[in-house]
MARZA-750272 format. One record per residue: residue in one letter; z negated, y, x negated of N, C-alpha, C in turn. Coordinates in steps of 0.05 Angstrom, whole numbers, plus 5000, padded with zeros to 4 digits. Each point is the difference from the previous one (the first is absolute). Example, Ala and Ser with C-alpha at 12.3 -4.5 7.8 and 13.67 -1.06 7.14 Angstrom:
# MARZA-750272
A484448864736500050245018500050244982 S501450215007499950244984498650225015 
***
This chain:
# MARZA-750272
M213311743866499450234983502350204997 K499450255007501950224996498450264990 T501750194992498950234992499450205023 N498150194995499550205022501950224999 S501850025019501950205002499450225019 D497449995012499150245018499650244983 S500950215012499950264985497350135009 K498350044979497450115007499750244981 T498950255010499550234984497649964983 E498149865012497449984986498949715004 I499249894976498849725001497650014980 T498049835007498049984981500549864975 F498350004978500449884977500149695004 E498049905016500349715008502549915013 D501050175018502749935013502149984978 F500050214982501950034979499949754981 K497649934993499549774981501049755015 A499549945024500849785014503149995001 E501350245005502949985001501349954971 V498950114979500949954973499749704995 I497649895006499449734992502049835017 N500550055025501849855016502950004988 D501050244990502550044988500149844973 Y497949994987500149834974500149725008 K498749925019499949725008502749925011 L501450195013502849935008501849994977 A499850174980501849974977499449764985 V497549914995499749764986500849765016 T499850015026501049785018502849964996 S501550225001502849984998500849904971 R498650094981500949904973499349704996 E497849915010499649734999501849845017 C501150095022502249885013502549974981 S500650214986502350004983499649804976 L497750004990499449804976500149725011 L498949935021499849755011502649915010 G501350205012502749945011501949914978 R500050134976501649914977499649724993 R497349934999499249734991501249795021 E500150075024500949825024503049944993 V501550234990502849944997500449834975 L498450074978500449854976499249715002 T498249935020499449735004501649845021 G502050165012501849885016499550025030 K497850115010499550015028501650215014 A500950194984501750205012502450044983 K502250105012502549994988500650254980 F498950215007500650264986497850215005 G499250144982497950215006500950284988 I499450205015500550274992497750175013 F498650144983497250095009499650304996 G497950125012499750284999497950074982 D499349834979497850074981500850244985 G498150194994500450214984500750255018 K500249965027500750235019497850025020 E497749874996497949975020498750285009 I499450164980498650265007501650215013 P502550044993501650195013500549905029 Q500449755004500549895027497750065017 I497649974989497550065017500050295007 A500750174982500050305007502150065021 W502349874996502050035021499149905026 A498749795003499149895024498150205017 K498550144984498250205013501450225013 A502550064994501650195014501749915020 F500249745001502049855021498749995025 E501350095022498650015025501749825022 N498649945021501449875023502550135007 G502249835003502650145006501850014977 D498750034974501550024977501749754993 F502050024984501749764993500150004971 R499849764990500849934971502549874996 S501550104980502549874990499849954970 G499149764992499149994972501549774985 Y498849914978501149784986497849824994 Y500649794984498349775000497550024981 R498950224997497550044987497650145014 D500550015027498150185017497949835012 Q499149774987498049825015497450145003 T499050174983497550125000500250195022 F502050155007500350185022499649855024 M501749775004499849845025497249905004 M498649934980497149925001498350245011 A500550224987498450265006500450085030 I502549965011500250075029499249795019 G499049794989499049755016502049855011 E502549984988502149835010500849784979 L498249954981500549754983497349894992 T499549765006497649874991500449814976 I498149914987500249824976501649775012 E499249885022501449745010502950085006 Q500850225011502750075004501650054976 F498750114978501150014975501149754990 F498449825000500649724989501749875018 A499950025029501649875017503050104994 G500450264992502550084992500949894975 L498249954981500749864975500949715006 Y498949895018500749715007502249985019 A501250225008502050005020499349845026 N497750065011499049895023501850095024 T501249815016501950075020498650075029 D497349995000498450085022499650315000 L501250135021499850285002497150104999 K498249845015497250094999498849994976 E500549824982499049954972501250204982 E502550055002501650184982501850195015 P498550235012501450165018501950194989 M500550004974502050184988502949905006 S500549744993502749885007500049725007 A497749875005499849725005501649844979 G499250094976501249844977502850054994 R501550185012502850054995500550184977 Q498050134991500350184975497949914981 M500650064974498049934981497650205001 G497849924989497450165002500950294990 G498350205009500450264992501850155016 H501249885023501550145018498550025027 F499550235008498050055020501350125025 A498849975025500850105024497749995021 T500150185018498249975022501749945025 H498549945023501549935022500750245020 S502450095001500850205020500649905027 L500149725003500949895026498049785008 D499749955024498249795010501449744997 E498849765010501349754999502749995017 N500250185019502450015018502250184989 G499550114977501950184989500150285009 H498050095015499750255009498350184984 W500450265001498650194984496950005003 K498650004981496950065000499850304998 N497650085005499450304994499650074973 L502250094986500150064972498250214992 T499250185018498350244993497149904997 Q499449775009497249924999499649784977 Q501849984982499749854978501650084975 K498949914978501350094974502349804996 N502550114993502349844999501249974974 S501149754996501749974976502749885008 S502050124992502749895006500249764980 S501549795007500249784984501550044973 D498749914979501050054974502749834995 I501550104982502349824989499850014969 S501249814987499849994970502050174985 P502350055010501850174985499050254991 T500050074975498750254989501250235012 A498250195012500650255012501349955028 G500249765009501249945026498150115022 Q497550044993498250115023500250315002 M501650114984500050315002501750125024 P502549895006501450105021498549975029 R498649765001498649985027497750185001 L498950074976497950185000500750285013 L502650084993500950265010500149995031 G500949795010500149995030497149975013 L498349874988497350005010498750285001 A500750144980498950274998501550195021 Q502549955003501750195017499149955030 A499149765004499349965030497650195008 S498350064982497850195005501250285009 K502050084983501450255006501350005027 I501349775008501349995025497850005024 Y497949864995497949985019498650295005 R499950154980498650255000501750215014 N502549974996501950235009502349955021 V500049755009501749945023498649955025 E500850135020498349975026501249765016 G498549905018500749795020499849724990 I499349954977499549734990497349885007 D499849765008497349895008498849914972 T498050154991498949944972497449845001 T499349915024497549855003499449824979 N501749794993499549814981500650064973 F501250244994501450044975499250234985 S498950235012499550234984497950205016 K498550134985498250215009501050254989 N501850135013501250264993501250004972 G501149774993501349994973498050044976 N497649925005498150054977499949784979 E501749795005499849764980501650054975 I498949884979501450034974501149744994 A502249984987501149754988499650014970 W498349804991499449984974501649794985 G501250084978501749824983498749954973 T500549764990499249934973502249884984 I500350064974502049904985498949984969 G501049814986499550004971501350204985 N499250094979501350214985502849924990 A500349744993502749944991502049985024 S499049945021502249985024500750285008 T498850234992501050245005502450064985 S501049814984502950044988501949915019 E499449885022502049925020501150235015 G502449985007501450215015498850045028 L498949785012498950025026497650184999 F498550024977497650184998500950295001 F502250054985500850304996501450075027 E501449825011501450085026497850045023 T497849865000498050045018498450254995 I499550054976498550254992501450235010 N502850004994501450245008500150055027 A500549785016500250015028497550105014 A497849894990497550075012499250324995 G500950104976499850284994501750175020 V502449915005501650155020498949975026 L499249795010498949945026497250135006 Q498550034980497350105000498349825021 V499549774991498649795017497449934985 P498149945018497149904987500149734987 M500750024975500449754983498450054973 V498449804994498550034975500649754984 V501150054976500849774983498249984974 S498949764996498249974977501949844981 V500250114975501349864977497849884983 W499849735001497949874984501549954970 D498850154981501450024975498349884978 D500849744992498549854980501950014975 E502150144998501850054977501949784996 Y500149775016501649794995501449925027 G502649884997501449885021500549724990 I498449825008499649724987499550044971 S502149954982499550064971501250244989 V501450155018501550234989498350265004 H499550124976498550265001501150235014 A498550185007500950245015502050184985 K499949964972502150164985502849905005 H500249765008502649905010500650025030 Q498250095014500150025029500550295012 T498550194984499750265015500550224979 T501650205007500450254983497250114995 K499250074974497550134994497649805006 E500749745008497849815004498250075021 N501050195021497950125018501750085024 I499449855021501750065024499150275015 S497550064998499250265013500950234985 E500549964973500950234985503050055006 I501549795004503150055004500550055029 L497849985017500050085029499150265006 K499350174980498850265002501650195017 G502649964998501850175017499749965029 F498849795009499349975028497750125011 Q498450124981497450145007500750245017 R498850025023500450205022499150274987 D500950235008499050264993500250195024 K499250244997500250195023502450045013 N502049944987502750055011501649755006 H499249764990501449745006498349805008 N501049835019498649765009500249814977 G498449804998500049814981497749795003 Y498949924976497849825000497650134989 E497849885005497350064985499949754982 I499450074973500249804980497049994989 F498649774998497649984987500149774979 R498450064980499649794978497149954997 V499349744997497449905000499849764982 N497849954985499749784984499049775018 G500949765000499449795016497349874996 W498650094981497449884996497850205007 N500750245011498150205006499250015029 Y498049855009499249955024499850275017 P498250184993499750255014502350185003 E501550034979502650145000502149895018 L500249735000501749865017499550055030 I497449995008499350055027500650285007 D499550194984500650295006503150045003 T501549854983503050055000501149895025 Y499149795008501149865023499250175027 Q497650084999499150165025501950265000 R500550154979501550235003502849945006 A501149784988502649925009500449945029 A498049865011500349945029499550245017 Q498450184993499750255015502550165001 I501450034978502550144997502149875017 S500449754995502249875014499549975030 R497749915006499649955029500050275018 K498950224988500250255016502650155000 E501150004975502350194995502849835001 H499949725001502349844997501450094974 I498649964979501050074975499949704985 P502349964987500049754982498550054973 V498549794992498250024977500849764981 L500150064973500149794981497550004985 I498549754997497749984985500749824975 H500250134979500849824973496949914989 V499749745004497349894990500549894972 N498950134981500649944971497549814990 E500849894976498249874984498749765014 L501749855015499249755014500649784978 T498749755009500549764982501049775018 Q500749804988501049765012498849764985 P497449925006498549824981501549754999 Q501449895018501349724997502850024999 G501150244992503150034996501250005029 H502749994999501650035022499149805024 S500449744991499549795020499449754983 T499749785016499449754987502249894983 S502450135002502149894984499950054970 G498150184993499750084969497750134995 S499450034974497750114989500650294986 H498350205008500650254988499350024972 E498549814990499550014971502549954984 R502149935012502749964983501150264995 Y499450225015501750244998498150244996 K497449965000498050244996498749954974 D499850224984498649964973497150035004 Q498649944978497149965003498750285008 D501050234991498950255005500350045032 R502249935012500450065028498049785014 L499849774991498249835015497150104997 N499150094979497550104996499550245019 W501950185002500150255017499549885029 E501549815008500249925026497149875007 S498849874981497449885003497950225009 E500050214984498250215003500550175023 Y502750055006500450175024500949855024 D499349745002500449885025498350135021 C501450055024498850165020497149905009 N500049755002497549885008497850044980 A500749974976497950034976499350295000 Q501850195005499250274999498450105023 M500449885023498350065023497249884997 R499949774989497349884992498550174983 K501350134978498650194984499150255014 W501850085019499350255014497649945019 V500049775012497749935019497449994984 I500049884979497549994982499150294990 S502050134987499450274990499050195020 N500849965028499050195019497549895015 N498849794990497549895010500349905026 I502449885007500349905029499449724999 A500249854978499149734996499649934970 T498449814996499649914973501949784991 D500349974975501649764990498949745012 E497649965001498849755011500949985028 E499850205017500949995027502949935005 L501550124982503049965004500749714989 T498549924979500649724991499549805021 K497550045015499249835021502250015024 L500950225007502050045019502649864993 E500750034975502749884992499849705002 K497849894993499649685002500149935029 E499050165018500249945028502850025011 I501450174990503050065007501449764990 K499649944976501649734988499549765018 K497649975010499649765016501350015028 A500050275010501250045026502849964998 V501250094981503049954996500749694994 R498549864986500449714996499749875029 D498050085016499549885026502350055019 G501150284998502250065018502549844990 K500549974974502249864991499949705011 K497549874999499849735008500449975031 A499050205014500450005030503150015008 A501450204984502950045003501449724996 W499349894977501249734993499749795020 S497449985010499649825019501550045027 A500350275007501450045023503049954997 F500950024975502949924994500349724999 I498349834988500949744991499049795022 N497750065016499049825019502049935023 P501550195012502049925018502249804990 I500850054975501949824987498949724995 L497350004993498949734994499749865026 A499450125022500049865026502949905009 E501950184994502749905006500849774981 R499150024976500749734984498649765008 N497550025012498549765008501649885022 E501250195017501649905024502649844993 I501450124979502649864993499349764984 I498049984983499249774986499249785020 S498750055021499649805020502249915012 I502050155006502549915010501449844981 L500350064974501449874980498749714996 E497450005000498749734997500849805022 K500550105026500749855022503049914997 V501650194988502949964996500349774979 A498450034977500249824979499149715009 A498249985017499049735009502049885017 S501750155013501949865020502949994988 S500550104976502750024991500649784976 P502349914999500649824977500050174974 N500550245001499950184975497450134998 G497849885011497550134999498950054973 V500949864979499050054972500850264990 F502650065009501150274991498450245015 V499749945025498650215015497250034992 T498849794991497150014991499850164974 K502149984983499850164974500350285007 L501950085019500150275008497450115011 K498849845017497550075013497750044977 N499949824981497950014978500450244984 D502750064994500650244984499050255010 L500450025028499350235017497050014999 A498549775006497250024998498950094972 A501449954980498950064973500250294995 I501650165015500350274993497350145009 E498650114980497450125005500150275020 E502050134997500350255016502850035011 P500649815021503150005008500750265014 L502750045000501150215016501649865023 R500650185020501449875022502649894995 R501450104979502449874991499749714992 D497649944988499649734989499749835024 L498750075023499749845024502849955010 L501550205006502649975013502149844982 S500150054975501649884982499549694999 T497549944998499249725000500749855024 S499450125025500749885024502949975003 R501550184991503149995005501249774981 K498849994978500949804980499449705011 A497450015013499249735011501949905022 L501150195016501649945022502749884989 R500950054974502449874990499749694998 Y497549904995499849724998499749895028 L500050135021499949885027502950045015 V502050064986502350095013501149775017 S499749734991501349815016497849855017 E497850135005497949895014499650115028 N498649875018499650105026497349925010 S498150184997497249935004498550265011 S498049955015498350225011499150154976 E499249884979498750164977502250184988 K502449924998502250184992500350235019 T499849935025500450235020497750214999 V497649904994497750184995500550194977 L501149894976500650124978502050225004 Q502349915016502250205004498850245018 N498549925019498950225016498150184987 W498649884980498050184985501650194981 I502149904988501750184983501250225017 T501149945023501450195017497750215009 N497949895011497950205010498550174977 Y499849884977499050144978502050244991 L502549944999501950194993499950235021 N500149915026499750225019497650165000 A497849894991497750165000499550164973 I501049904977499750144975502350174993 Q502649955007502250184992499650265010 P499150065023499650295009498050154982 K498349874987498150144981501550134978 Y502249904995501750124978502550155010 S500849955025502750115010499650185024 S497950045012499750145027500550314995 H500750145020499850305000501950124982 L502549884997502150134987500750255016 H499949955029500450175017497750045019 S499750205016497850045018499749755021 E497649935004499749775018498450125024 S500150255004498650145024502149995024 N499150085022501650005024501950254996 L499850174980501950234994502349914983 N500049754992502149914984502750085010 A502050094983502450105009501649785016 L499649754993501549805015499249975029 N497750115007498949995026501250245019 Q501550184988501350195014502549915015 S500150055026502449905016502150214999 E502549885004502450174998500150175027 V500750264994500450185025502750134994 L502049935018502850094993500450285006 P501850164985500650285007501549995028 T499350215015501650025025501350265000 Y502050045017501750234996500650125030 D500250254999501150125025503249945003 N500950035024502949945004501850174986 N499250244995501550204985498950054972 A498849804989498550014973502050134980 K499150204985501450144979500549824975 D502650024989500349904973499350204980 V497849934984498850184979500449894972 D499650154979499849904975497749824998 G500049784984497649824997497650134992 R500450214983497550154991498450115022 V501550085022498850145022498349805015 V500749735002498449815011497449964984 L500150004976497950004982498250235005 R501050234999498750285002498350005025 E501349935021498550015026497849795002 N500649784987497949785001497750084983 F500450114974497950094987498450235013 D501550175013498550225015498049865022 A501049805015498349865019497549874987 L500549884977497949864987497850184990 F500850224989498050204988498550125024 S501350025023498750105024497949805011 N500849744999498349795012498049914982 Y500350024973498249914979498950224981 P497950155009499150224983499549914970 E499349754996499449894975502449954983 A502550015011502449954987500850234985 L501249964975501150224984502149874980 I501850164991502049914983500250184976 F501049914977500150174977501749874980 G501550174983501849894980501650244989 E501649944982501950194989501950105019 D499850275006501750155017499649915029 A497649875007499749915027498950235018 G499250194987498650225016501750235010 Y500250204983501350245008502849975010 I501749834986502749965010500449775019 G497649865004500349785019501349744991 D499949954975501049784985503050064992 V501049854983502650064990502249945020 N499449845020502049915022499050115025 Q498250195002499050145022498949825021 G498849794995498649835018497350095009 L499050234985497550145007500550305004 E502450075009500550275004498250155018 G498850214992498450175014497249885006 L499349774989497449915007497850104983 Q500450104978497850124984499150285015 E502150155009499350235014498349955026 K500449765010498749935027497449894994 Y499649834978497549874996498450084976 G501350174985498250084978500449884974 E499650124978500649904972498249784994 L497849955010498349774994500949775012 R501650005024501049765011503149954995 V501350184992502849964991500350144976 S499849874976499550114974502249964979 D500550214985501549954978498249894975 T501249844983498449944976501850014975 G498849994977501350014975501749744997 I501650034978501449754993498149784985 R498849845014497949834990499449765021 E502149794997500049815022497449835000 A498949944976497749834998497650135013 T499650265000497850135012500650065030 I502450025006500950005029498849745013 M500849774988499149755009496950015002 G498850094978497049995000498850185020 Q501050245006499250155023499749855025 G502249845004500349855025498049795001 I499549854976498349775000497050085006 G499350234986497150115004499350105026 M502150145011499650145027500149785021 A501649804996500049775019497649825002 M498550004973497649864998497450145013 R500750275007497950155012500750075030 G501749865012500449995029502250215009 L501550114983502350185006502249815002 R502550125012502349855003502450144985 P499849984972502150124985502749875001 I502050164995502649904995501150154974 A500149824978500750104974503049984997 E501450234994502850004998500949974972 I501549834992501249954974503050075003 Q500850214988502850135008502249795001 Y500149844981502249815001498949714992 L501349805009498949724992499749974973 D502050104983499849984971497550094989 Y498850225012497850134988497449835005 I500149795017497849805005499349904973 M501949974980499249864975497850164986 Y499950265005497550144988497549945013 A500149915023497549945016499649705003 L501649854990500149705005497649864990 Q499050094978497549864990497650075018 I499850225012497950075018500249855026 M502650005010500649835024499149714995 S500849904979499549714994497349914994 D498850144981497249924992498050135019 D500350235013497850105018500649975030 L502350135010500250005028500349725012 A501849844985500749745012497749814999 T498050034986497649834996497750095013 V499750215014497650115011498549815018 Q501749885020498649815019499349754985 Y502049914982499349764988497649994981 R500050204984497950004978497350085012 T499750075024497450055014499549795021 K501849825002499949795023499550145028 G501650215003500150135024497850215006 R498650084980498050205004500750284993 Q502350054992501250264996502950005008 K501150235009502950025008501050244990 A502750044998501250244994502950015014 P499950065027502349975017502050244994 L501049994976501750224991503049955007 I501450185011502849985006501450134976 V502049864986501550124979502950035011 R500650265000502850075012502050044976 T502349885000502050084979502849955015 R501950044983502749975008501749884980 G502049845005501849894980502349855015 H501449854982502349835007502550175000 R502149854989502750124999500150284987 L498450044980500050244984502250004980 E500550234986501950034979498850084974 G500549854981498950064972498049824991 I499749994974498149794988497150065008 W499450275002496950045006499650065030 H501949955016499750025030501449765012 S499649754989501549775009498349845022 G497450065001498449915023500049695002 S500049854978500149715000497949864986 Q497650085004497849864987498549805019 M501249915020498749855021498849734990 G501549874982499149764987497350044986 G499850194985497550064986497950085017 I500550175020498250095021498949765014 L501549815011499249785014498249834986 N500349974973498349804985497650154992 L499850284999497750124989498150135021 I500850025026498150135018499149835024 R499849754993499049815022497450105009 G499850025029497650155008500650235016 I502650114994501150235013502349935014 H500350065027502549955015502350194988 V502549884997502150114989502249995025 L500550255010501550055025502750134993 V502349915008502550084992501650075027 P499350205015501650075025502950094993 R501649945019502950054996500750285011 N498450135016500450275008497550135004 M500050255009497650175002498249925025 T501449935020498449905025498449774992 K501249814986498449764991497750094982 A500650214982498150084982497550125015 A500850185017497850125019498449805013 G501149805010498549805015498249854979 F500749964976498149894981497550184993 Y500550264998497750194998498349985023 N501050005024498549975024498149744999 T501349794992498549754999498050004978 L500650124979498050004977497650165005 L500450225015497850195005498049905022 E500749775013498349845019498849764984 S500749964974499049784987498450094976 D498749824984498350074978500949884974 E502849994996501249894976501750194985 P500349974976501950184982502849885003 A502050184998502849925002501750194984 L502349924990502050164989502349995019 V501050235008502250035019502350154985 V502149854997502350114986502350095020 E500150275002502050105018502649984986 C502350005016502850024989500950254993 L500550074975500550264991502550115013 N501949825004502750105011500049995031 G497549965014499850005028498850265013 Y499250184985498850255013501950175013 R502749984995501850195015502049845018 L499249735001501749825019498650045028 K501650025021499150045027498649765011 E497750085015498749785016498850135024 K499849845024499150115024496950074997 L499250205012497350114997498449865023 P498149824994498449865020498250215017 N499349935023498350175016497049914997 N499549784986497249924995499350034972 I500850224987499450064972496949974996 G499349864977497149974992498949755014 E501449895018498749775014501549754994 F502750004997501349754994499449884973 K500049755000499049844973501849794992 T500749994974501749834989498149744990 P500249765008498249804991500549934971 I497949914988500149934970500249704998 G502049924982500449724996501949885023 V501450155014501949915019502750094994 V502049825001502750074995501550095027 E502350114996501550085025503049904996 T500949865018502949925001501850225011 L501750124983501650235009502649925011 K501249764992502349885010499949715000 E500449875022499949715002502849904992 G500049774988502449854991499549704996 E502349864997500049715001500649874971 D501250164983501149874975498050024975 I498750224997498450044978497850215004 T497949994986497650185003500050194978 L500250265005499850194977497450155001 V498549994979497450125000499750234982 S498950215009499950244982497950205010 Y499850254988498150205009501250254989 G498550235011500450274991502950095001 S500750174983502550135000502649804999 T499349764984502249814997500849875026 L498150015019500549875024502450145015 R500350244996502350155014502749884988 L500149964975502449854988500349735011 V497849865002500249725012501050015030 E499350205015500950035027503250055001 Q500750164981503050094999501449744990 A498949864981501449774992500349795020 A497849995017500149795023502250085021 K500650265003502050065019502849944988 E500350024974502449934986500649715003 L497849864994500349705001500749895027 L499650155020500849905027502950005002 E501350184984502950025001501449784988 V498649834983501449774987498649745013 G498650065024498949735013497449914990 I498550194986497349894992498050165013 D498049855013498050135019497349994985 A499150214988497850004985497550105017 E497649874997497550125012498850164981 V499150255005498650204982497450035007 I498349954981496950045003499050214980 D498250195013498650184984497449914995 V499349954976497349904990497950215009 Q500250254998498250225006497550014982 S498849754996497349994988500449784976 L499650094975500249824981497349864993 L498050155001497149915000498550085022 P499549845020500649715003502649955008 F501149754997502949945005500349825026 D501350095019500949825023497749815008 L497950115009497849815008500749815022 N501750075017500749825022502449814994 H500850014975502149794990502650055018 D500750235007502450035018502549974984 I500150064973502349954984500949704999 V498049844997500749714997501149915029 K499350115020500949955027503250065000 S500650224988503150084997501349814986 I498849924975501349824981500449735011 A498149925019500549735012502450025020 K500550245008502750045016502550004987 T499950174976502450064984500249804978 N498049884989500049794979500750134972 R499950244998500750134974499050295000 F499450114976499050274999500650124972 I500150275001500050164977498050225001 V498650064978498250224998501250224984 I500250225013501550234984498050214995 D499850094976498150174990500950214979 E499050234998501050184978498349984976 D497749835000498449974977501549824980 V499049974976501249844979499749695008 E501849854987499649715006497449904989 G498849805019497349934991497950185011 G500750235013498050185012499549935030 A500450185018499249985028501849775011 S502449984994501849785013498949744992 A498949964975498849744992497549985014 Y498350195007497849985015500549905028 I501850125013500849935028501249724999 L501349924980501549724998497449815000 N498050064983497849824998498549965025 E499850245014498449995026501649805019 L502750055001501449855021500149704992 L500149924973500349724992497449875000 N498050134988497349874993498150055024 T500350215013497750065023501349935026 Q502550055005501049955025501749755002 N500249864978501549744998502850005010 A501550224995502650045009501949794989 F499449894977501949794988500849815016 Q498349895020500549775017502450065019 Y500750265003502050085021502650074985 L500050004975502350104984502349814997 D502550095005502649874995501250114977 S499250234990501250134977497750094981 V500950054974497750104980499250285010 P497450025000499150295006500650214977 K500850225008501150204980498150235002 T500150154976498850294999502350174990 L500050255010501950204987498350254996 A499650044973498350214990501750194984 A498650184988501350214986500449914970 K501450134984500549934973497450064986 A499749874976497750024983499150284990 H502050154998499650294993499350185022 R498950224993499850215021502650145007 P500350135023502550105005500850264984 A502650014993500850254987500150205023 Y500350264989500050235018502650015017 G499650095024502550075017500549755020 T501750085017500549785024501249764987 D501750014981501149774987498049854985 G497950134988497949854987498449845020 D499750085025498849855020501649765008 Y502550055003502149795009500249784979 F500050054976500349784980497449904990 S497850085011497449924991498349855021 K500650065025498549875023501949885018 P499149825017502049855018501350215018 S502549985003501950155017500549865025 V501350125019501149885024501849774991 E501850074982502049794991498749784985 D497850044985498549794989498749805020 I499150135019498549865023502149825014 F502250145007502249855014501149764984 E500550054974501149774986497949784993 A497450074997498149804997499649815024 V500450135023499949835026502749865002 Y501950124993502649855004500249754981 D498950044976500149784982498449775010 V497850045013498449785012501649875020 M501250175018501749865021502549864989 H501050104979502349874985499349734991 E497649994990499149734989499549815022 L499350095022499649825023502749945013 N501750175003502649975015502350144985 P501249884977502050144984502550065015 E500449825019502650055019499950255015 D497850045015499750245017499550264983 F498649944977499450244984501049944972 P502450064995501349974973498850174979 K500149914976498650154980501250314996 L498150185000500850274999501250074970 R498449934979501150084973498749804981 
***
């Protein structure tokens, strides 16, 4: 069931009547799903529920203006809209509530997100693009309030790029940039900074973005008077209204219970935005939330009786029902009969969804119970196994954890036994884990043939008389080659355009490729990231530049909650292969210390974190990434732009492999592991250590996420039997991460003759100036003495104590 979105200039009354009745039927169906969904949570069949009740009619009006190729970036109350565009059935609604891990049953996230989080499939089963112009698209939702807004900006900007940049193959992605990006947000969430940052950026960029604010006066229990100045978001945004002399927004206000006015408003908004690429704000007032915020609480606790009475009368479904009857479209009796039919259909759909969820688990339980019965019959501890089996059989609606927990506990009673029945149980547990674990853990990264790890290394090559140039020149020439070879590639950030970035790595490229492909932005890191995410989700290859690594902090929530989880939360049916470019390491001053790696590593799993030691390595990473379909953060060395490097003759073609380390100096006595700018200090210390008879092996990590996939570092440790990790991050940060990888993943402990060491920065950020750097982060002398102390402990005669 979906609403009719075909634009017709003339229709008969019968056609009109049929469309209205279908819309009412859709609204009631969605409401019944919400009501029954809440009961399923309260009875324990589902864990949590958050529903779109009270927003049905405006979402139906919106769906009528939504066309193939358009994108939605919404929040967790848009279920009616998804039903109206034909992308959510009753069964799928409940499958999401039950967290069904079968993507065919629950196509939104395969149970990885709570209900109310919606997505369509941009990719086929092989991870390749579908034709997005032939379907209605919803980017995958996230829960953090206003977190959908930055991505919305990028989804809209893609249309502007497709309309105005020549040479891009738009076949699967755009029809002359006519697509609108539609956003939704609750009125309370407009208090978030991400909302205002996005609104401002879209006004500057003039992109086809339509934002609906669903205003029911509350944010959970907190009234609008505590949320918004003047209690009215469209009122305080009046300054964004466009006029004859200034670009800006078109702003509409409409009551959320007024069916005909809603339809008219959304049609007008769509026409303006689609044709003129004007951003639009639709403030949908006087909405209700009949069941409160979520199943976690009741709105009767914070709404007085007058408000509850008003909500009952002005419920959008109730108001549409009155309008249908008063306009002689249907009688009360006809609607009552229809409503009863809908209740039954929703109950039947719920039952079908539950059966699809529970039946496979019941079949799996029968299988393990049969195995446990045989184990119990053959084991001296059979009485204990039988109790476990009986307890499992008594669970009326078991979960997979019940099956696995029971079987693993049973195995404990067989630890001293040797029987074929035990072997069968062991194999079942192993096979079950192998089959079930991916339902919850797959697709953190791309599993397509374009996965970044499938890209082979291509070494840079050099002419015999290759010039020594500033590192920035290697980057500039490489970006020039990439923009020439990839028409869909573009880069944007603070100072990235006109001056060619603060370190001149993009010098002259805006003049060559135009302001849409090499662009300046405002100081607004979160929406720079959002631009990249949204455009990447629509087939472009954006490079979002965050001027310094420290400023990543402004965008870290978007990176962590949105970009890093796209593949995972859609089980591989959406992707955003965004490259994030920044620079850091060995900086001076509290606010340019560039040492957030520990936090970054823990917060953005799902994004590759690459730390090249020079600009040739960085350029190679960009070349690798543009041939893959995964997001990555590339941290260039800020103090390397003016250092000399040979200029390769295969610019744009050489590729730095991801997850592969490089040994820069071989040695016999100790392995030194580091990355980025600190590596130059390590190399210098290694030279000085040779003067006292210590031969250190120096290894460049290059890639932190993923880390040393070939386990080459442990091969070095097997030779030297000792190692130190040197890092400019604080203790417990990246050095602790590397240490954990070496000890727990690569099992380096078995080769050690000395305690493994880490040498990290002080707990504080560096004070300003060169001395601030020296006394805050590892210096050449610190590295020398740390290595010397290890060798002193090993052989105090040859290496007497320094101090």
